[in-house]
C-alpha positions in Angstrom: 13.1 14.5 -21.2 11.6 15.5 -17.9 14.2 17.5 -16.1 14.7 19.7 -13.0 13.5 23.2 -13.8 13.7 26.5 -11.9 11.6 25.8 -8.8 8.7 27.7 -7.4 10.6 27.4 -4.1 7.9 27.9 -1.5 5.4 25.5 -3.2 8.0 22.8 -3.8 9.4 23.0 -0.3 5.9 22.6 1.1 5.2 19.7 -1.1 8.5 18.0 -0.3 8.0 18.3 3.5 4.5 17.1 3.4 5.1 14.3 1.0 8.3 13.1 2.7 6.4 12.6 6.0 3.5 10.8 4.2 6.0 8.7 2.2 7.8 7.6 5.3 4.6 6.6 7.0 3.4 4.8 3.9 6.7 3.0 3.6 6.6 1.8 7.2 3.1 0.5 6.7 3.2 -1.0 3.2 6.9 -1.9 2.6 7.0 -0.5 -0.9 10.2 -0.5 -3.1 12.6 2.4 -2.8 11.7 3.4 -6.4 8.2 4.4 -5.1 9.7 7.3 -3.2 12.7 8.5 -5.2 14.0 8.5 -8.8 17.2 6.6 -9.8 19.0 9.9 -9.3 17.7 10.3 -5.8 15.2 13.1 -6.4 11.8 12.9 -4.6 9.4 11.1 -6.8 6.3 13.0 -8.0 3.1 12.0 -6.4 -0.7 12.5 -6.8 -2.9 13.1 -3.8 -6.4 11.7 -4.1 -9.1 14.2 -3.5 -12.2 12.0 -3.9 -13.5 8.6 -5.0 -15.6 9.6 -7.9 -15.1 6.4 -9.9 -14.6 2.8 -8.8 -13.2 0.4 -11.4 -13.7 -3.4 -11.0 -11.4 -5.6 -12.9 -13.4 -8.7 -14.0 -10.3 -10.7 -14.8 -7.7 -11.0 -17.6 -9.5 -13.9 -19.3 -10.5 -12.9 -22.9 -11.8 -14.5 -26.0 -9.0 -12.7 -28.0 -5.2 -12.7 -27.6 -4.1 -9.3 -28.9 -0.3 -9.0 -28.7 -0.5 -5.3 -27.8 -3.0 -5.8 -24.9 -2.0 -3.7 -22.0 -3.4 -6.4 -19.7 -1.8 -9.3 -21.5 -5.3 -10.9 -21.7 -6.0 -14.1 -23.6 -8.3 -17.1 -23.4 -8.0 -18.7 -20.0 -5.6 -16.1 -18.6 -5.5 -16.0 -14.8 -2.9 -13.2 -14.1 -5.9 -11.4 -12.6 -8.6 -13.8 -11.5 -12.3 -13.7 -12.4 -14.0 -11.4 -9.9 -17.2 -12.8 -8.5 -20.3 -10.9 -7.4 -19.5 -11.7 -3.7 -16.0 -10.2 -4.3 -17.4 -7.0 -5.9 -20.4 -6.3 -3.6 -18.4 -5.2 -0.5 -16.4 -2.7 -2.6 -19.5 -1.3 -4.3 -21.0 -0.9 -0.9 -17.9 0.8 0.6 -17.6 3.1 -2.4 -21.2 4.3 -1.8 -20.2 5.4 1.6 -17.3 7.4 0.1 -19.5 9.4 -2.4 -18.7 7.4 -5.6 -20.4 8.7 -8.8 -19.8 5.9 -11.3 -18.9 2.2 -11.4 -16.7 1.1 -14.3 -15.8 -2.5 -15.4 -12.8 -3.6 -17.4 -11.0 -6.8 -18.2 -9.9 -9.0 -20.1 -13.3 -9.3 -21.7 -15.9 -8.6 -19.0 -18.6 -10.7 -20.7 -16.5 -13.8 -20.2 -17.2 -13.4 -16.5 -20.5 -15.2 -15.6 -21.2 -12.7 -12.8 -20.9 -9.5 -14.9 -24.6 -9.0 -15.4 -25.3 -9.5 -11.7 -22.6 -7.0 -10.8 -24.0 -4.5 -13.3 -27.5 -4.9 -12.0 -26.5 -4.3 -8.4 -24.3 -1.3 -9.3 -27.0 0.3 -11.5 -29.3 0.5 -8.5 -27.1 3.4 -7.4 -25.0 5.0 -10.2 -24.3 4.9 -13.9 -21.9 2.2 -15.1 -19.3 1.9 -17.9 -18.1 -1.4 -19.4 -15.1 -1.8 -21.6 -15.6 -4.5 -24.1 -14.5 -5.8 -27.5 -18.2 -6.3 -28.4 -17.7 -9.6 -30.0 -19.0 -13.1 -29.2 -19.0 -13.0 -25.4 -21.1 -9.9 -25.4 -23.3 -10.8 -28.4 -24.3 -14.0 -26.7 -25.5 -12.1 -23.6 -27.6 -9.4 -25.2 -30.8 -11.0 -24.0 -29.4 -10.8 -20.4 -28.7 -7.1 -20.9 -32.2 -6.1 -21.8 -33.5 -5.8 -18.2 -30.6 -3.4 -17.5 -32.3 -0.8 -19.8 -35.1 -0.5 -17.2 -32.8 1.1 -14.6 -32.9 4.9 -14.1 -29.1 4.8 -14.0 -27.5 4.4 -17.5 -25.2 1.6 -18.7 -22.6 2.8 -21.2 -20.4 0.6 -23.3 -16.9 1.5 -24.7 -15.9 -0.7 -27.5 -12.3 -1.3 -28.7 -12.0 -0.5 -32.4 -8.3 -0.2 -32.9 -8.3 1.2 -36.4 -10.8 2.5 -38.9 -9.4 0.0 -41.4 -10.8 -3.5 -41.0 -7.6 -5.2 -42.1 -5.5 -3.2 -39.6 -7.9 -4.0 -36.8 -8.1 -7.7 -37.6 -4.3 -8.0 -38.0 -4.0 -8.4 -34.2 -7.5 -9.3 -33.1 -8.2 -12.0 -35.7 -10.0 -12.2 -39.1 -13.6 -11.0 -39.0 -13.3 -9.3 -35.6 -13.8 -5.8 -37.0 -17.2 -6.7 -38.5 -18.1 -8.7 -35.4 -17.4 -5.7 -33.2 -19.5 -3.5 -35.4 -22.3 -6.1 -35.2 -22.1 -6.0 -31.4 -22.1 -2.2 -31.4 -25.2 -2.2 -33.7 -27.0 -4.5 -31.4 -26.2 -2.4 -28.3 -27.2 0.8 -30.1 -30.4 -0.6 -31.4 -31.3 -1.7 -27.8 -30.8 1.8 -26.6 -27.4 1.7 -24.9 -25.0 4.6 -25.2 -21.7 3.8 -26.9 -18.2 5.2 -27.3 -15.1 3.8 -29.0 -11.5 3.4 -27.9 -8.5 3.4 -30.3 -4.8 4.0 -30.1 -3.4 7.3 -31.2 -2.3 7.4 -34.9 0.5 10.0 -34.8 1.3 9.6 -38.5 -2.2 10.8 -39.5 -4.0 14.0 -38.8 -6.7 14.1 -36.2 -9.2 15.3 -38.7 -8.4 12.5 -41.2 -8.8 9.9 -38.5 -12.1 11.4 -37.3 -13.4 11.4 -40.8 -12.5 7.8 -41.5 -14.1 6.6 -38.2 -17.2 8.6 -39.1 -17.4 6.8 -42.4 -17.1 3.4 -40.6 -19.9 4.3 -38.2 -22.1 5.7 -40.9 -21.8 2.5 -43.0 -22.5 0.4 -39.9 -25.7 2.4 -39.3 -24.3 4.0 -36.2 -24.1 7.7 -35.3 -21.1 9.1 -37.1 -20.2 11.3 -34.1 -19.8 8.5 -31.6 -17.3 9.7 -28.9 -13.8 8.3 -29.2 -11.1 7.9 -26.6 -7.6 7.8 -27.9 -4.7 6.2 -26.0 -0.9 6.4 -26.4 1.1 3.2 -26.5 0.9 1.7 -23.0 2.8 -1.6 -23.7 2.0 -5.0 -22.3 2.2 -5.7 -18.6 5.6 -5.9 -17.0 7.3 -4.5 -20.1 10.6 -2.8 -19.5 10.1 0.7 -20.9 12.5 3.6 -20.7 10.5 6.7 -19.8 11.5 10.0 -18.3 11.3 10.0 -14.5 8.7 12.3 -12.9 10.0 14.3 -9.9 8.0 16.4 -7.4 9.4 19.5 -9.1 8.0 18.2 -12.4 4.5 18.0 -10.9 4.8 21.7 -10.0 6.7 23.1 -13.0 4.7 21.3 -15.6 1.3 20.6 -13.9 -1.1 22.8 -12.0 -3.3 22.1 -9.1 -6.2 21.7 -11.5 -4.4 19.4 -13.9 -3.1 17.2 -11.0 -6.8 16.6 -10.1 -7.4 15.3 -13.5 -5.1 12.3 -13.1 -7.1 9.1 -12.6 -5.4 8.2 -9.4 -6.7 11.6 -8.0 -10.3 10.5 -8.2 -10.5 6.8 -8.8 -9.4 3.3 -7.7 -9.5 -0.2 -9.2 -10.2 -3.5 -7.4 -8.5 -6.6 -8.7 -8.5 -10.2 -7.6 -5.2 -12.0 -7.3 -4.3 -15.2 -5.3 -7.9 -15.4 -4.2 -7.7 -12.0 -2.5 -9.0 -8.6 -3.6 -6.8 -5.6 -3.4 -7.2 -1.9 -4.3 -4.9 -0.6 -6.9 -4.2 3.1 -7.7 -5.7 3.0 -11.2 -6.5 0.8 -14.2 -3.0 1.0 -15.7 -0.6 -0.2 -12.9 -1.9 -3.7 -11.9 1.4 -5.3 -13.1 3.3 -3.6 -10.2 2.7 -4.8 -6.7 3.7 -1.4 -5.3 0.4 0.0 -6.6 -1.6 -2.5 -4.6 -2.4 0.2 -2.1 -4.6 -1.5 0.5 -7.3 -4.0 1.1 -10.0 -1.4 1.5 -10.9 1.7 -0.5 -10.9 3.9 2.5 -7.3 3.1 3.4 -6.2 3.3 -0.2 -7.4 6.9 -0.5 -5.0 8.0 2.2 -1.9 6.9 0.3 -0.1 9.4 -2.1 0.3 7.7 -5.4 3.8 7.6 -6.8 4.4 8.5 -10.5 7.0 5.8 -11.0 5.2 3.5 -13.5 6.2 4.1 -17.1 2.4 4.5 -17.9 2.3 7.4 -15.5 4.4 9.3 -18.0 1.8 8.8 -20.6 -0.7 10.4 -18.2 1.8 13.1 -17.5 2.6 13.9 -21.1 -0.6 13.2 -23.0 -3.3 13.6 -20.3 -4.2 10.0 -20.9 -7.1 8.7 -18.9 -9.3 5.5 -19.0 -12.1 7.5 -17.5 -15.1 9.0 -19.3 -16.5 10.4 -16.1 -17.8 13.9 -16.8 -16.9 16.8 -14.4 -14.1 15.0 -12.6 
């Protein structure tokens, strides 16, 4: 339970005064819900102040070739909760991000390789900075490997992070479909053979020791003729979009008593933004994990979005608060 603790009075008072003014200004301009500003008990909500735009995420749309029941985006074939982003949608945000000192462009979905414009978007972004793509590495990607070859010629690197939910094929395929484990490894082998750097994403397995999980994944990679020390990013349970989840509420005091200035800068919303397309309009969201809550649609431009303190009201914010969860692999945030 997150609770009110003994306060570092001067620090908290300063934060409260500053945040209250900014919250009021933000509320007048953006008409956010009351929960954005205060907990159900009336305490000032914890916030994160953005210190830079180091990473820009572009959501390619929630359409996917798979329909995983646990998907935090609710993605499935033909899904339009978030629309397919086109090159002409993405380019202005890439250009604006360059003026703001961005260091990396990252792409997520759905399955990005369902989007017919993904290679064009990557080619444009790679002119300037490294790119990361989140993918299931199955048929949509495998069918496009020839289109990816020219991207190896850029000085900036293109990195792929592949969802491999479990080291056991049957557990992975239970939700993703029969044969998807071997298909993902096939896609990974193709990418690795071509020369692209890889990492893997999986959910935390709290019932197993970290060493045991690492050893089992190493075996899988070795048998698939991949480096057994591929980096892995582990995530806590985030739940599907719009899920009603009971999570401890994060107050401003929590952000001082349990976090430091340094750790607050590690939250994704402190150094990144995500652009999504909904209702034929692009909006800037606070991060990759909150696009199911309209309060987090901060602005139409990146510049404006960076001025808005980000409320810690989403249940996924607690996962970041408790576990230090982050979708980013950006080094030296």
